[in-house]
N, C-alpha and C positions, 0 to 999 in steps of 0.2 A: 925630553920631548920624544926621543926615539922609543922610550919604554911605553909611553902612552899609545903611540902608533902600533907597536907590537901587541899590546893588550887589546887594542881595538880589533886587530886582525884575528886574534885568538877568539874573541867574542863572536865576530862575524862567522868564522869557521864553525864554531859550535852551533850557531843559529842555522847555518846552511845544512849541517848534519841533522839537526832536529827537523828542519823543513823537508829534507830528503826522506827521513823516516816517516813523516806524516804523509808525504806523497806516496810512499810504498804501501802504507797501511790502507789507503783507500782501495787499492786492488785486493788486499786481503779481505776487506769488508765485503766486496762483491763476491769473492770466492766463497766466503762463509754463507752468503745469501743463496748461492747456487747449491751448496752442500745441504743447506737446511730445506730448501724447496725441492731439491732433486730435479731442477729444470733450469736451463740457461736461456729460456725463452726471451726474457727481457734484457739480456745483455748482448750488445753488439759485438760480433766476432771481428768485423772489419775495424771497429774502433780499437779493440784490443791489439790487433795486428799492427795498426798504424802506430799505436803507442810503443809497442815493442821495437819496431823499426826505428822510430825516432830516438828511443833510449839507446839502442845499439850505436847509432851515429854519435850521440852525445858521449857514450862511453868511450868510443874510439878517440874522440877529441880530448876527453879528459885524460886518457892514457898518454896522448901526445904532449899535453901541457904538464903532465906529471903532478896532478893535484890529488893527493890521497883522500882528502875530505869529499870532494866531488865524486871520486871513484867509488867510495863506499856508499854514498847516497844513491848514485845511479845503479850500482850493482844490486843493492837491496830492491830498488824499484823494478829493475829488470827481472829479478827472481820472482817477485810477486806477480808481475804481469804474465810471465810464462806459466806460473802456477794457475792463474785465472784462466788462461787459454786452455790449459790441460783439463781443468774441471768443466769448461764449456764443452770440450770434446766428449768428456765422460757423460755429461747430462744433457747433451743436445737433444731437443725434441724431434727426433727423426720421424719422417712421415710414415714409415712402414714398421715402426717399432713393435707394435702389437701383433703383427702378422707372423704366421708360421714360416720358418726358414729365414727370418730377418737376420742379417749379418751387418754389424756396424762397419762403415767404411774405414779403411786404414787412415792413419793420422795425416799422411801426406795428401790424400784426396780431400779430407776434411779441410786442411789448410788451404789447398788450392781453391776449393769451393768458396771458402770464406773471403778470398782475395778478389773473386769475380764480382761483377756488377749484378744486381738483382735481376736485371733484364736478361742477362746472358746465362747465369748459373742455373743449374738444375737443382731442385729442392732435394735434399738428402732424406 
């Protein structure tokens, strides 16, 4: 009976790892879309930041409970989310991009601007 339970746990862990991989791949698909179109116009920066923050919290919890399967799944997902946000920064449709003397804002300003409400923030 104990062997059946152990085998069940191994199968569930494998399925959790596959699910984590699929979860991470959806962010890679969005990144590839941005790379192909060279614009992040249709991808929400706020959504990506919220996903990153939630994943960091989950990752801290997984470290505390010491589950290597969930750690790998959450770490993959966090990596692909950060990659997505980076490519959003690279290909963001800045308002003044085509003007002479345009300089892309630094990453921290871009991050702060993404966190602000649409009513408060200034369009980059």
